[in-house]
Backbone as CSV, one residue per row, in Angstrom:
resi,resn,N_x,N_y,N_z,CA_x,CA_y,CA_z,C_x,C_y,C_z
1,UNK,-53.754,15.310,-36.180,-52.643,14.434,-36.967,-52.800,13.110,-36.395
2,UNK,-53.122,12.236,-36.902,-53.110,10.968,-36.505,-51.616,9.995,-36.388
3,UNK,-51.650,8.682,-36.026,-50.517,8.216,-35.827,-49.630,7.736,-37.649
4,UNK,-50.403,7.652,-38.518,-49.653,7.741,-39.696,-49.262,9.020,-40.080
5,UNK,-49.807,9.953,-40.009,-48.953,11.375,-40.299,-47.882,11.676,-39.282
6,UNK,-48.136,11.089,-38.027,-46.637,11.425,-37.240,-45.625,10.375,-37.785
7,UNK,-46.083,9.331,-37.906,-44.904,8.394,-38.298,-44.427,8.796,-39.594
8,UNK,-44.983,9.086,-40.509,-44.323,9.917,-41.792,-43.241,10.829,-41.788
9,UNK,-43.803,11.539,-40.426,-42.960,13.071,-40.307,-41.681,12.430,-39.447
10,UNK,-41.595,11.009,-39.038,-40.669,10.662,-38.349,-39.359,9.821,-39.230
11,UNK,-40.056,9.381,-40.162,-39.532,8.217,-41.224,-38.274,9.110,-41.675
12,UNK,-37.250,8.242,-41.991,-35.855,8.788,-42.985,-35.332,7.626,-43.614
13,UNK,-35.574,7.989,-44.833,-35.086,6.644,-45.552,-33.758,6.646,-46.659
14,UNK,-33.189,8.178,-46.301,-31.898,8.452,-46.919,-30.816,7.572,-46.312
15,UNK,-30.115,6.816,-47.282,-29.299,6.070,-46.719,-29.283,4.954,-46.111
16,UNK,-30.681,4.350,-46.301,-31.225,3.085,-45.543,-29.959,2.187,-46.444
17,UNK,-29.393,0.888,-45.641,-28.797,0.124,-46.377,-29.715,-1.042,-47.016
18,UNK,-29.414,-1.627,-47.866,-29.897,-2.513,-48.731,-30.992,-2.107,-49.383
19,UNK,-32.524,-2.933,-49.297,-33.506,-2.621,-49.932,-34.774,-3.010,-49.101
20,UNK,-35.690,-2.282,-48.250,-36.530,-2.148,-47.542,-37.729,-2.213,-47.680
21,UNK,-38.458,-3.243,-47.051,-39.865,-3.323,-46.931,-40.439,-2.955,-45.987
22,UNK,-41.598,-2.165,-45.764,-42.166,-1.406,-44.432,-43.582,-1.453,-44.512
23,UNK,-44.146,-2.151,-43.199,-45.339,-1.823,-42.989,-45.534,-1.459,-41.753
24,UNK,-46.277,-0.503,-41.323,-46.831,-0.218,-39.786,-48.174,0.665,-39.875
25,UNK,-49.147,0.323,-38.895,-50.141,1.072,-38.534,-50.457,0.949,-37.209
26,UNK,-51.297,2.057,-36.810,-52.046,1.770,-35.068,-52.795,1.120,-35.339
27,UNK,-53.155,-0.013,-34.434,-53.866,-0.873,-34.287,-55.685,-0.356,-34.323
28,UNK,-55.707,0.628,-33.778,-57.148,1.308,-33.473,-57.484,1.917,-34.786
29,UNK,-56.441,3.028,-34.850,-56.526,4.140,-36.370,-56.580,3.220,-37.726
30,UNK,-55.759,2.267,-37.939,-55.697,1.518,-39.294,-55.510,2.166,-40.534
31,UNK,-54.932,3.204,-40.404,-54.397,3.957,-41.535,-52.648,3.153,-41.807
32,UNK,-52.697,2.542,-42.817,-51.408,1.772,-43.018,-50.261,3.028,-43.348
33,UNK,-48.867,2.862,-43.043,-47.749,3.370,-43.580,-47.006,2.448,-44.593
34,UNK,-47.029,2.308,-45.602,-46.503,1.312,-46.377,-45.339,1.727,-47.424
35,UNK,-44.502,1.219,-47.354,-43.234,1.430,-48.379,-42.299,-0.118,-49.161
36,UNK,-42.719,-0.367,-50.525,-42.596,-1.471,-50.645,-42.988,-2.575,-50.118
37,UNK,-44.146,-2.810,-49.652,-44.644,-3.139,-48.757,-45.349,-4.711,-49.071
38,UNK,-45.153,-4.440,-50.656,-45.794,-5.999,-50.937,-44.931,-6.755,-51.830
39,UNK,-43.610,-6.330,-51.513,-42.439,-6.960,-52.389,-41.916,-8.363,-51.679
40,UNK,-42.076,-8.997,-52.672,-41.939,-10.705,-52.147,-40.356,-10.973,-51.867
41,UNK,-40.231,-11.349,-50.306,-38.834,-11.818,-50.714,-38.364,-12.970,-49.571
42,UNK,-37.350,-13.653,-49.221,-37.244,-14.389,-48.373,-37.547,-14.315,-46.742
43,UNK,-38.562,-15.046,-46.350,-39.165,-14.674,-44.994,-37.960,-14.772,-43.803
44,UNK,-37.208,-15.937,-43.910,-36.394,-16.316,-43.015,-36.962,-16.524,-41.525
45,UNK,-36.536,-16.057,-40.269,-37.123,-16.568,-39.413,-38.645,-15.984,-38.863
46,UNK,-38.809,-14.964,-39.584,-40.086,-14.207,-39.517,-41.382,-14.963,-39.949
47,UNK,-41.022,-15.966,-40.557,-42.090,-17.209,-40.706,-42.702,-17.875,-39.530
48,UNK,-41.726,-17.998,-38.690,-42.059,-18.742,-37.350,-43.528,-17.852,-36.760
49,UNK,-43.810,-16.819,-36.838,-45.102,-16.481,-36.234,-46.199,-17.053,-36.848
50,UNK,-46.203,-17.047,-38.030,-47.031,-18.024,-38.913,-47.083,-19.229,-38.389
51,UNK,-46.125,-20.218,-38.307,-46.049,-21.214,-38.027,-46.764,-21.702,-36.550
52,UNK,-46.518,-20.620,-35.497,-46.774,-20.736,-34.205,-48.002,-20.473,-34.156
53,UNK,-48.630,-19.443,-34.769,-50.473,-19.495,-34.883,-51.045,-20.796,-35.583
54,UNK,-50.326,-21.216,-36.580,-50.814,-22.567,-37.009,-51.025,-23.531,-36.031
55,UNK,-49.984,-23.677,-35.056,-50.078,-24.797,-34.209,-50.722,-24.561,-33.006
56,UNK,-51.002,-23.310,-32.685,-52.015,-22.829,-31.558,-53.286,-23.269,-32.382
57,UNK,-53.700,-22.867,-33.177,-54.954,-23.454,-33.973,-55.401,-24.832,-33.818
58,UNK,-54.114,-25.663,-34.282,-54.380,-27.142,-34.089,-54.746,-27.515,-32.660
59,UNK,-54.137,-26.374,-31.356,-54.679,-27.090,-30.075,-56.018,-26.574,-29.859
60,UNK,-56.455,-25.482,-30.510,-57.948,-25.025,-29.955,-58.724,-26.011,-30.855
61,UNK,-58.302,-26.656,-32.261,-59.292,-27.354,-32.474,-59.264,-28.633,-31.935
62,UNK,-58.376,-29.050,-31.071,-58.188,-30.351,-30.382,-57.558,-31.361,-31.128
63,UNK,-56.941,-31.321,-32.309,-55.625,-32.000,-32.981,-54.570,-32.674,-32.044
64,UNK,-54.380,-31.856,-31.223,-53.047,-31.947,-30.602,-52.878,-30.796,-29.545
65,UNK,-52.357,-31.263,-28.337,-52.034,-30.282,-26.898,-50.820,-29.948,-26.821
66,UNK,-50.871,-28.617,-26.000,-49.864,-27.886,-25.766,-48.713,-28.674,-25.138
67,UNK,-49.469,-29.664,-24.261,-47.986,-30.670,-23.359,-48.235,-32.199,-24.292
68,UNK,-48.536,-32.227,-25.252,-48.416,-33.379,-26.470,-46.696,-33.325,-26.569
69,UNK,-46.117,-34.711,-26.009,-44.766,-34.862,-26.377,-44.326,-35.105,-28.021
70,UNK,-43.585,-34.460,-28.773,-43.255,-34.779,-30.025,-42.015,-35.424,-30.220
71,UNK,-41.801,-36.493,-30.739,-40.492,-37.328,-30.968,-40.000,-36.367,-32.085
72,UNK,-38.535,-35.816,-31.753,-37.515,-35.483,-32.599,-36.635,-36.264,-33.376
73,UNK,-36.198,-35.835,-34.632,-35.562,-36.735,-35.545,-33.939,-36.840,-34.971
74,UNK,-33.151,-37.761,-35.470,-31.953,-37.916,-34.638,-30.905,-36.585,-35.438
75,UNK,-31.624,-36.302,-36.974,-30.760,-35.693,-37.846,-31.517,-34.331,-37.632
76,UNK,-30.910,-33.148,-37.172,-31.609,-31.954,-36.742,-31.147,-30.689,-37.540
77,UNK,-31.948,-29.856,-37.540,-31.665,-28.703,-38.432,-30.471,-27.811,-37.699
78,UNK,-29.464,-27.275,-38.523,-28.443,-26.428,-38.223,-28.889,-24.909,-38.072
79,UNK,-28.129,-24.198,-37.931,-28.149,-22.664,-37.846,-28.550,-22.383,-36.302
80,UNK,-29.561,-21.493,-36.038,-29.748,-20.964,-34.419,-30.816,-22.031,-33.873
81,UNK,-30.167,-22.139,-32.514,-31.131,-23.021,-31.667,-30.033,-23.828,-31.010
82,UNK,-30.670,-24.984,-29.857,-29.728,-25.303,-29.294,-30.420,-26.961,-29.277
83,UNK,-31.571,-27.386,-30.276,-31.842,-28.847,-29.754,-30.731,-29.743,-30.855
84,UNK,-30.091,-29.093,-31.951,-29.209,-30.072,-32.155,-27.968,-30.207,-31.876
85,UNK,-27.884,-29.546,-30.472,-26.595,-29.685,-29.657,-27.057,-30.737,-28.412
86,UNK,-28.368,-31.340,-28.497,-28.967,-32.106,-27.416,-29.255,-33.229,-27.749
87,UNK,-28.289,-34.239,-28.454,-29.019,-35.377,-29.091,-29.556,-36.230,-27.883
88,UNK,-29.449,-36.414,-26.882,-29.993,-37.275,-25.669,-31.419,-36.742,-25.697
89,UNK,-31.878,-35.757,-26.014,-33.306,-35.195,-25.898,-34.031,-35.620,-27.052
90,UNK,-34.922,-36.748,-26.945,-35.447,-37.182,-28.178,-36.798,-37.158,-28.345
91,UNK,-37.425,-36.488,-27.213,-38.912,-35.704,-27.152,-39.040,-34.941,-26.242
92,UNK,-39.802,-33.573,-26.726,-39.970,-32.474,-26.127,-41.828,-32.063,-26.367
93,UNK,-42.102,-31.337,-25.473,-43.657,-30.967,-25.793,-43.706,-29.887,-26.607
94,UNK,-44.951,-29.955,-27.196,-45.285,-28.742,-28.354,-44.998,-27.461,-27.900
95,UNK,-45.369,-27.340,-26.543,-45.340,-25.966,-25.889,-43.627,-25.489,-25.880
96,UNK,-43.260,-26.437,-25.504,-41.543,-25.962,-25.630,-41.067,-25.822,-26.870
97,UNK,-41.532,-26.763,-27.745,-41.057,-26.377,-29.236,-41.451,-25.073,-29.756
98,UNK,-42.683,-24.541,-29.417,-42.824,-23.467,-29.806,-42.361,-22.014,-28.810
99,UNK,-41.889,-22.721,-27.933,-41.277,-21.205,-26.909,-39.880,-21.445,-27.768
100,UNK,-39.083,-22.569,-27.773,-37.657,-22.711,-28.518,-38.022,-21.999,-30.074
101,UNK,-38.710,-22.051,-30.787,-38.999,-21.567,-32.180,-39.067,-20.235,-32.290
102,UNK,-39.863,-19.630,-31.339,-39.463,-17.924,-31.123,-38.687,-17.269,-30.522
103,UNK,-38.304,-17.906,-29.230,-37.770,-17.081,-28.314,-35.952,-17.136,-28.531
104,UNK,-35.900,-18.534,-29.305,-34.275,-18.568,-29.542,-34.197,-18.714,-31.447
105,UNK,-35.464,-18.755,-31.820,-35.311,-19.251,-33.268,-34.745,-20.282,-33.729
106,UNK,-34.959,-21.759,-32.731,-34.524,-22.891,-32.733,-34.896,-23.746,-34.141
107,UNK,-34.264,-23.899,-35.385,-34.799,-24.217,-36.407,-35.376,-25.756,-36.235
108,UNK,-34.587,-26.502,-35.602,-34.739,-27.991,-35.197,-36.415,-28.123,-34.626
109,UNK,-36.459,-27.095,-33.824,-38.006,-26.652,-32.993,-38.772,-26.544,-33.979
110,UNK,-38.646,-25.644,-34.959,-39.421,-25.414,-36.082,-39.590,-26.492,-36.808
111,UNK,-38.973,-27.177,-37.415,-39.070,-28.206,-38.139,-40.201,-29.246,-37.615
112,UNK,-40.033,-29.377,-36.288,-40.740,-30.193,-35.828,-42.210,-29.985,-35.356
113,UNK,-42.417,-28.627,-35.414,-43.585,-28.155,-35.345,-44.383,-28.319,-36.792
114,UNK,-43.522,-27.800,-37.996,-44.171,-27.913,-39.315,-44.463,-29.548,-39.383
115,UNK,-43.777,-30.374,-38.864,-43.994,-31.798,-38.911,-45.427,-32.491,-38.323
116,UNK,-45.715,-31.219,-37.019,-47.191,-32.059,-36.207,-47.954,-31.267,-37.217
117,UNK,-48.253,-29.781,-37.911,-49.322,-29.315,-38.216,-49.388,-29.357,-39.700
118,UNK,-48.139,-29.780,-40.716,-48.026,-29.860,-41.841,-48.322,-28.575,-42.532
119,UNK,-47.593,-28.678,-43.906,-47.547,-27.643,-44.848,-49.086,-26.817,-45.232
120,UNK,-49.933,-27.773,-45.476,-51.207,-27.280,-45.638,-51.744,-26.628,-44.849
121,UNK,-52.024,-26.811,-43.530,-52.689,-26.011,-42.495,-52.024,-24.569,-42.341
122,UNK,-50.216,-24.793,-42.599,-49.819,-23.460,-42.512,-50.207,-22.582,-43.738
123,UNK,-50.474,-23.179,-45.029,-50.972,-22.317,-46.212,-52.291,-21.893,-45.779
124,UNK,-53.201,-22.682,-45.273,-54.474,-22.435,-44.759,-54.558,-21.422,-44.033
125,UNK,-53.667,-21.381,-42.947,-53.657,-20.211,-41.851,-53.317,-18.723,-42.452
126,UNK,-52.233,-18.893,-43.524,-51.653,-17.712,-43.959,-53.152,-17.168,-44.853
127,UNK,-53.645,-17.794,-45.620,-54.541,-17.542,-46.592,-55.749,-16.817,-45.531
128,UNK,-56.125,-17.732,-44.826,-57.013,-16.840,-43.447,-56.822,-15.695,-42.882
129,UNK,-55.543,-15.592,-42.692,-55.106,-14.212,-41.962,-54.887,-13.184,-42.835
130,UNK,-55.222,-13.150,-44.451,-54.938,-12.223,-45.142,-53.808,-12.041,-45.900
131,UNK,-52.997,-13.028,-45.775,-51.828,-13.396,-46.646,-51.848,-13.403,-48.309
132,UNK,-51.555,-12.509,-49.187,-51.644,-12.835,-50.236,-50.173,-13.382,-51.182
133,UNK,-49.009,-13.084,-50.442,-47.893,-13.423,-50.858,-47.013,-14.535,-50.130
134,UNK,-47.467,-15.215,-48.999,-46.770,-16.086,-48.114,-46.948,-17.272,-48.266
135,UNK,-45.458,-17.884,-48.655,-45.573,-19.419,-48.714,-44.516,-20.036,-48.051
136,UNK,-45.167,-21.081,-47.386,-44.164,-21.877,-46.808,-44.236,-23.560,-47.241
137,UNK,-43.119,-23.903,-47.895,-42.892,-24.678,-48.995,-41.793,-25.615,-48.611
138,UNK,-40.683,-25.415,-47.211,-39.926,-26.265,-46.910,-39.471,-25.924,-45.517
139,UNK,-38.759,-26.963,-45.081,-38.400,-26.754,-43.738,-37.014,-25.895,-43.687
140,UNK,-37.097,-25.438,-42.376,-35.813,-24.856,-42.393,-34.470,-25.527,-42.426
141,UNK,-33.637,-24.632,-43.021,-32.293,-25.340,-43.239,-32.298,-26.209,-44.444
142,UNK,-33.346,-26.634,-44.774,-33.689,-27.762,-45.871,-33.017,-27.072,-47.051
143,UNK,-31.721,-26.993,-47.325,-31.221,-26.224,-48.626,-31.149,-27.498,-50.131
144,UNK,-31.395,-28.455,-50.124,-31.773,-29.280,-50.955,-33.328,-29.152,-51.327
145,UNK,-34.185,-28.821,-50.766,-35.590,-28.655,-51.243,-35.852,-27.833,-51.985
146,UNK,-36.534,-27.658,-53.063,-37.173,-26.726,-54.050,-37.870,-25.534,-53.358
147,UNK,-37.506,-24.556,-53.949,-38.339,-23.226,-53.621,-37.672,-22.668,-52.319
148,UNK,-38.737,-21.436,-51.859,-37.791,-20.991,-50.682,-39.303,-20.550,-49.842
149,UNK,-39.379,-20.141,-48.613,-40.168,-19.752,-47.915,-40.164,-18.062,-47.954
150,UNK,-41.410,-17.710,-48.549,-41.675,-16.278,-48.659,-42.802,-15.504,-48.153
151,UNK,-42.541,-14.183,-48.044,-43.672,-13.276,-47.617,-43.093,-11.954,-47.678
152,UNK,-43.997,-10.930,-47.395,-43.950,-9.549,-47.647,-43.845,-8.862,-46.434
153,UNK,-43.605,-7.529,-46.234,-43.983,-6.770,-44.990,-45.459,-6.746,-44.721
154,UNK,-46.317,-6.040,-45.745,-47.556,-6.133,-45.235,-48.176,-7.598,-44.923
155,UNK,-47.568,-8.631,-45.525,-48.255,-10.133,-44.909,-48.039,-10.184,-43.281
156,UNK,-46.450,-9.880,-43.100,-46.141,-9.849,-42.102,-47.034,-9.138,-40.880
157,UNK,-47.261,-8.023,-41.155,-47.870,-7.085,-40.296,-49.467,-7.668,-40.038
158,UNK,-49.939,-7.784,-41.253,-51.503,-8.596,-41.304,-51.479,-9.957,-40.269
159,UNK,-50.204,-10.876,-40.317,-50.576,-11.936,-39.331,-50.470,-11.324,-37.790
160,UNK,-49.343,-10.514,-37.821,-49.242,-9.928,-36.502,-50.599,-8.900,-35.632
161,UNK,-51.108,-8.262,-36.766,-52.318,-7.488,-36.496,-53.738,-8.597,-36.050
162,UNK,-53.789,-9.732,-36.862,-54.846,-10.597,-36.682,-54.616,-11.052,-35.162
163,UNK,-53.141,-11.392,-34.890,-53.223,-11.944,-33.455,-53.410,-10.964,-32.160
164,UNK,-52.823,-9.551,-32.766,-53.402,-8.540,-31.619,-54.309,-7.947,-31.419
165,UNK,-55.357,-8.303,-32.263,-56.888,-8.050,-32.367,-57.573,-9.156,-31.647
166,UNK,-57.292,-10.373,-31.778,-57.898,-11.808,-31.313,-58.543,-12.142,-32.301
167,UNK,-58.257,-11.919,-33.564,-58.983,-12.476,-34.747,-58.160,-13.766,-35.026
168,UNK,-56.835,-14.085,-34.725,-56.341,-14.979,-35.220,-56.487,-16.500,-34.310
169,UNK,-56.511,-16.140,-32.960,-56.792,-17.440,-32.016,-57.948,-16.863,-31.139
170,UNK,-58.256,-17.661,-30.308,-59.245,-17.432,-29.062,-58.503,-16.678,-28.023
171,UNK,-58.941,-15.924,-26.910,-58.319,-15.028,-25.941,-57.059,-16.058,-25.253
172,UNK,-57.502,-17.100,-24.725,-56.251,-17.772,-24.161,-54.908,-18.258,-24.614
173,UNK,-55.221,-18.520,-26.087,-54.262,-18.647,-26.679,-53.652,-17.815,-27.645
174,UNK,-54.270,-16.419,-27.471,-53.642,-14.993,-28.151,-52.651,-14.665,-26.788
175,UNK,-53.177,-14.807,-25.750,-52.570,-14.478,-24.667,-51.304,-15.341,-24.614
176,UNK,-51.226,-16.542,-24.522,-50.151,-17.320,-24.722,-49.083,-17.047,-25.975
177,UNK,-49.840,-16.577,-27.148,-48.769,-16.482,-28.163,-48.044,-15.141,-28.163
178,UNK,-48.753,-14.054,-27.428,-48.097,-12.818,-26.838,-46.916,-13.023,-25.912
179,UNK,-47.240,-14.092,-25.102,-46.562,-14.211,-23.573,-45.339,-14.755,-24.571
180,UNK,-44.995,-15.612,-25.703,-44.042,-16.119,-25.933,-43.217,-14.918,-26.978
181,UNK,-43.886,-14.125,-27.488,-43.191,-13.350,-28.611,-42.600,-12.326,-27.342
182,UNK,-42.997,-12.075,-26.369,-42.541,-11.234,-25.284,-41.234,-11.231,-24.704
183,UNK,-41.026,-12.685,-24.829,-39.729,-13.641,-24.146,-38.674,-13.674,-25.174
184,UNK,-38.747,-13.037,-26.655,-37.719,-12.888,-27.375,-36.708,-12.570,-27.071
185,UNK,-35.445,-13.408,-27.182,-33.833,-12.629,-26.822,-33.722,-11.885,-27.518
186,UNK,-33.738,-12.041,-28.940,-32.962,-11.106,-29.742,-33.665,-9.844,-30.120
187,UNK,-33.060,-8.675,-29.203,-33.889,-7.513,-28.796,-33.076,-6.615,-29.733
188,UNK,-31.918,-6.669,-30.717,-31.212,-5.549,-31.335,-31.632,-4.838,-32.421
189,UNK,-33.166,-4.548,-32.460,-33.681,-4.245,-33.683,-34.800,-3.541,-33.465
190,UNK,-36.111,-3.897,-33.655,-37.197,-3.085,-33.103,-37.381,-2.712,-31.524
191,UNK,-36.901,-3.235,-30.629,-36.993,-3.167,-29.313,-35.896,-2.237,-28.749
192,UNK,-34.672,-2.340,-29.556,-33.539,-1.876,-29.137,-33.727,-0.463,-28.643
193,UNK,-34.041,0.730,-29.166,-34.018,1.865,-28.548,-35.367,2.279,-27.791
194,UNK,-36.291,1.290,-27.434,-37.427,1.880,-26.958,-37.209,2.210,-25.260
195,UNK,-37.943,3.270,-24.945,-37.878,3.431,-23.690,-38.317,2.471,-22.429
196,UNK,-37.823,2.428,-21.339,-38.361,1.418,-20.224,-39.401,1.834,-20.296
197,UNK,-40.568,0.658,-19.961,-41.910,0.760,-19.850,-42.367,0.174,-21.249
198,UNK,-41.875,0.332,-22.368,-42.517,0.118,-23.806,-42.449,-1.379,-23.981
199,UNK,-43.267,-2.108,-24.380,-42.835,-3.435,-24.859,-42.960,-3.770,-25.932
200,UNK,-42.311,-4.761,-26.623,-42.149,-5.220,-28.062,-42.082,-6.648,-28.063
201,UNK,-43.351,-7.212,-28.763,-43.560,-8.476,-29.078,-43.172,-8.840,-30.512
202,UNK,-42.030,-9.352,-30.454,-41.103,-9.434,-32.240,-40.783,-10.736,-32.331
203,UNK,-40.343,-10.913,-33.717,-39.794,-11.937,-34.203,-38.901,-11.484,-35.279
204,UNK,-37.641,-11.678,-35.113,-36.573,-11.435,-36.062,-36.312,-12.284,-37.054
205,UNK,-35.494,-12.098,-38.183,-35.188,-13.198,-39.198,-33.846,-12.695,-39.638
206,UNK,-32.898,-13.388,-40.047,-31.809,-13.101,-41.057,-31.067,-14.013,-41.570
207,UNK,-30.531,-13.874,-42.750,-30.187,-14.607,-43.623,-28.731,-13.868,-44.102
208,UNK,-27.825,-14.200,-44.890,-26.928,-13.663,-45.539,-27.371,-12.616,-46.357
209,UNK,-27.051,-11.296,-45.817,-27.446,-10.154,-46.946,-28.840,-9.822,-46.420
210,UNK,-29.612,-10.251,-45.808,-30.990,-10.067,-45.097,-30.781,-9.787,-43.415
211,UNK,-31.847,-8.783,-43.080,-32.115,-8.570,-41.729,-33.712,-8.096,-41.576
212,UNK,-34.552,-9.195,-40.825,-35.779,-8.469,-40.757,-36.081,-8.366,-39.052
213,UNK,-37.091,-7.549,-39.211,-37.943,-8.103,-37.701,-39.114,-7.258,-37.679
214,UNK,-40.212,-7.948,-37.128,-41.571,-7.951,-37.247,-42.223,-7.711,-35.767
215,UNK,-43.116,-6.862,-35.573,-43.297,-6.811,-34.159,-44.715,-6.008,-33.874
216,UNK,-44.992,-6.113,-32.485,-46.475,-5.277,-31.887,-45.382,-4.393,-30.942
217,UNK,-45.630,-3.017,-30.693,-45.361,-2.177,-29.949,-46.416,-1.601,-29.204
218,UNK,-46.103,-1.283,-27.922,-47.140,-0.812,-26.922,-46.666,-0.936,-25.426
219,UNK,-47.587,-0.643,-24.632,-47.360,-0.756,-22.975,-47.991,-2.106,-22.280
220,UNK,-48.973,-1.742,-21.944,-49.938,-2.819,-21.574,-50.472,-3.696,-22.396
221,UNK,-50.279,-3.125,-23.373,-51.153,-4.077,-24.294,-50.499,-3.591,-26.042
222,UNK,-50.439,-4.377,-27.032,-49.820,-3.978,-28.420,-50.956,-2.816,-28.894
223,UNK,-50.188,-1.841,-29.186,-50.817,-0.647,-29.866,-50.862,-0.435,-31.549
224,UNK,-49.972,-0.621,-31.803,-49.270,-0.441,-33.491,-48.483,-2.079,-33.917
225,UNK,-48.394,-2.317,-35.069,-47.904,-3.286,-35.511,-46.804,-2.664,-36.678
226,UNK,-45.762,-3.405,-37.006,-44.699,-2.765,-37.471,-43.840,-4.179,-38.233
227,UNK,-43.651,-4.286,-39.096,-42.749,-5.137,-40.221,-42.013,-4.682,-40.931
228,UNK,-40.568,-4.783,-40.628,-39.536,-4.228,-41.573,-38.486,-5.357,-41.963
229,UNK,-38.704,-5.566,-43.471,-37.837,-6.658,-43.788,-36.734,-6.009,-44.959
230,UNK,-35.499,-6.472,-44.707,-34.325,-5.999,-45.497,-33.354,-6.700,-45.999
231,UNK,-33.259,-6.643,-47.272,-32.514,-7.688,-48.113,-31.735,-6.855,-49.301
232,UNK,-30.685,-7.457,-49.930,-29.906,-7.004,-50.763,-28.795,-5.895,-50.007
233,UNK,-28.523,-6.507,-48.902,-27.459,-5.626,-48.094,-25.954,-6.634,-48.652
234,UNK,-25.160,-5.357,-48.894,-23.825,-5.835,-49.274,-22.508,-5.096,-48.456
235,UNK,-23.055,-4.918,-47.414,-21.660,-4.499,-46.655,-21.134,-5.854,-45.883
236,UNK,-19.971,-5.569,-45.524,-19.130,-7.132,-45.435,-19.705,-7.497,-44.183
237,UNK,-20.160,-6.968,-43.137,-20.740,-7.887,-41.802,-22.399,-8.482,-42.385
238,UNK,-22.992,-7.874,-43.100,-24.325,-8.534,-43.223,-24.284,-9.794,-44.509
239,UNK,-22.856,-9.597,-45.282,-22.884,-10.419,-46.266,-21.923,-11.654,-45.493
240,UNK,-21.306,-11.466,-44.439,-20.766,-12.446,-44.195,-20.967,-13.486,-42.828
241,UNK,-21.771,-12.808,-42.322,-22.522,-12.866,-40.555,-23.960,-12.941,-40.695
242,UNK,-24.428,-13.539,-39.641,-25.969,-13.363,-39.611,-26.247,-12.340,-38.575
243,UNK,-25.571,-11.734,-37.899,-25.691,-10.898,-36.775,-24.946,-9.608,-37.263
244,UNK,-25.688,-8.494,-36.674,-24.903,-6.846,-36.900,-25.087,-6.555,-38.175
245,UNK,-24.178,-5.443,-38.710,-24.598,-5.023,-39.614,-25.678,-3.482,-39.562
246,UNK,-25.119,-2.629,-40.655,-25.704,-1.253,-40.359,-27.250,-1.195,-40.537
247,UNK,-28.017,-2.545,-40.881,-29.124,-2.177,-41.236,-30.005,-2.623,-39.378
248,UNK,-29.161,-3.248,-38.689,-29.614,-3.329,-37.383,-30.172,-1.995,-36.285
249,UNK,-29.124,-1.015,-37.073,-29.307,-0.004,-36.063,-30.627,0.847,-36.589
250,UNK,-30.555,0.843,-38.368,-31.592,1.727,-38.693,-33.191,0.827,-38.537
251,UNK,-32.971,-0.618,-38.439,-34.329,-1.027,-37.824,-34.673,-0.375,-36.768
252,UNK,-33.734,-0.515,-35.760,-33.959,-0.131,-34.494,-34.490,1.261,-34.262
253,UNK,-34.145,2.084,-35.255,-34.667,3.526,-35.260,-35.842,3.464,-35.901
254,UNK,-36.487,2.699,-36.782,-37.655,2.697,-36.731,-38.769,2.063,-35.622
255,UNK,-38.198,1.489,-34.763,-39.305,0.569,-33.532,-39.344,1.765,-33.101
256,UNK,-38.323,2.881,-32.663,-38.394,3.989,-31.887,-39.410,4.755,-32.379
257,UNK,-39.166,5.129,-33.670,-40.066,6.061,-34.611,-41.681,5.497,-34.674
258,UNK,-42.049,4.445,-34.435,-43.373,3.599,-34.278,-43.945,4.276,-32.828
259,UNK,-42.828,3.774,-31.747,-43.434,4.465,-30.590,-43.520,5.613,-30.381
260,UNK,-42.725,6.738,-30.866,-43.106,7.732,-30.838,-44.179,8.415,-31.568
261,UNK,-44.776,7.790,-32.475,-45.709,8.006,-33.234,-47.160,7.626,-32.741
262,UNK,-46.938,6.965,-31.403,-48.233,6.615,-30.763,-48.604,8.078,-29.734
263,UNK,-49.926,7.649,-29.546,-50.479,8.896,-28.557,-51.341,8.252,-27.468
């Protein structure tokens, strides 16, 4: 029995709050377990993994350096992050912007990275990594801009799969990206129930009515990829706040199930 069969035996969808898109597979065996994995929905902050990879590709191409200082606008995006609260900081390195974008999901940092690389480069990177339904058409928290940033569970898993296998980036920048993901501070979903010694390289996302987490799970190296995107949540906590709610615990259980399915 392989990973996919073991995982399917672990999964329980009865009573799952909201509507879930799920994709997971062992990075070596490569047999996917998919549940509504191609349904398109709002990416929220999970899109920041793709933006990070796009920026690191620009570094590899020599168009920008990790230590290049990026000028920040006076008006900065709200939501999660600290740069909006630090107006005295007018310039910051691309390296630190990427860290803030992933580790604490800073929206102002994300928008600065988007400004550096451009929407076209993000689109091209998504296509190159095999994404079929991922679109980045607006800056974070730009509520007046048309469209929305979209993705699927399958596309999110494809992005992380390409990163883990060294397809997305050269070895040094792959290591850098995984290190940043490993320092993610929001640990209430996929990593929450994992035993000591098990690592999770993940990026969460949340909107009112939505809770997402996408990540890689393993010990000394990533061994499985998993993407869980949940929307249409109607409970009071999920509908009125960006933290907590019943989907959080269910996503944590899925992370543990993925770990248990590994051998």
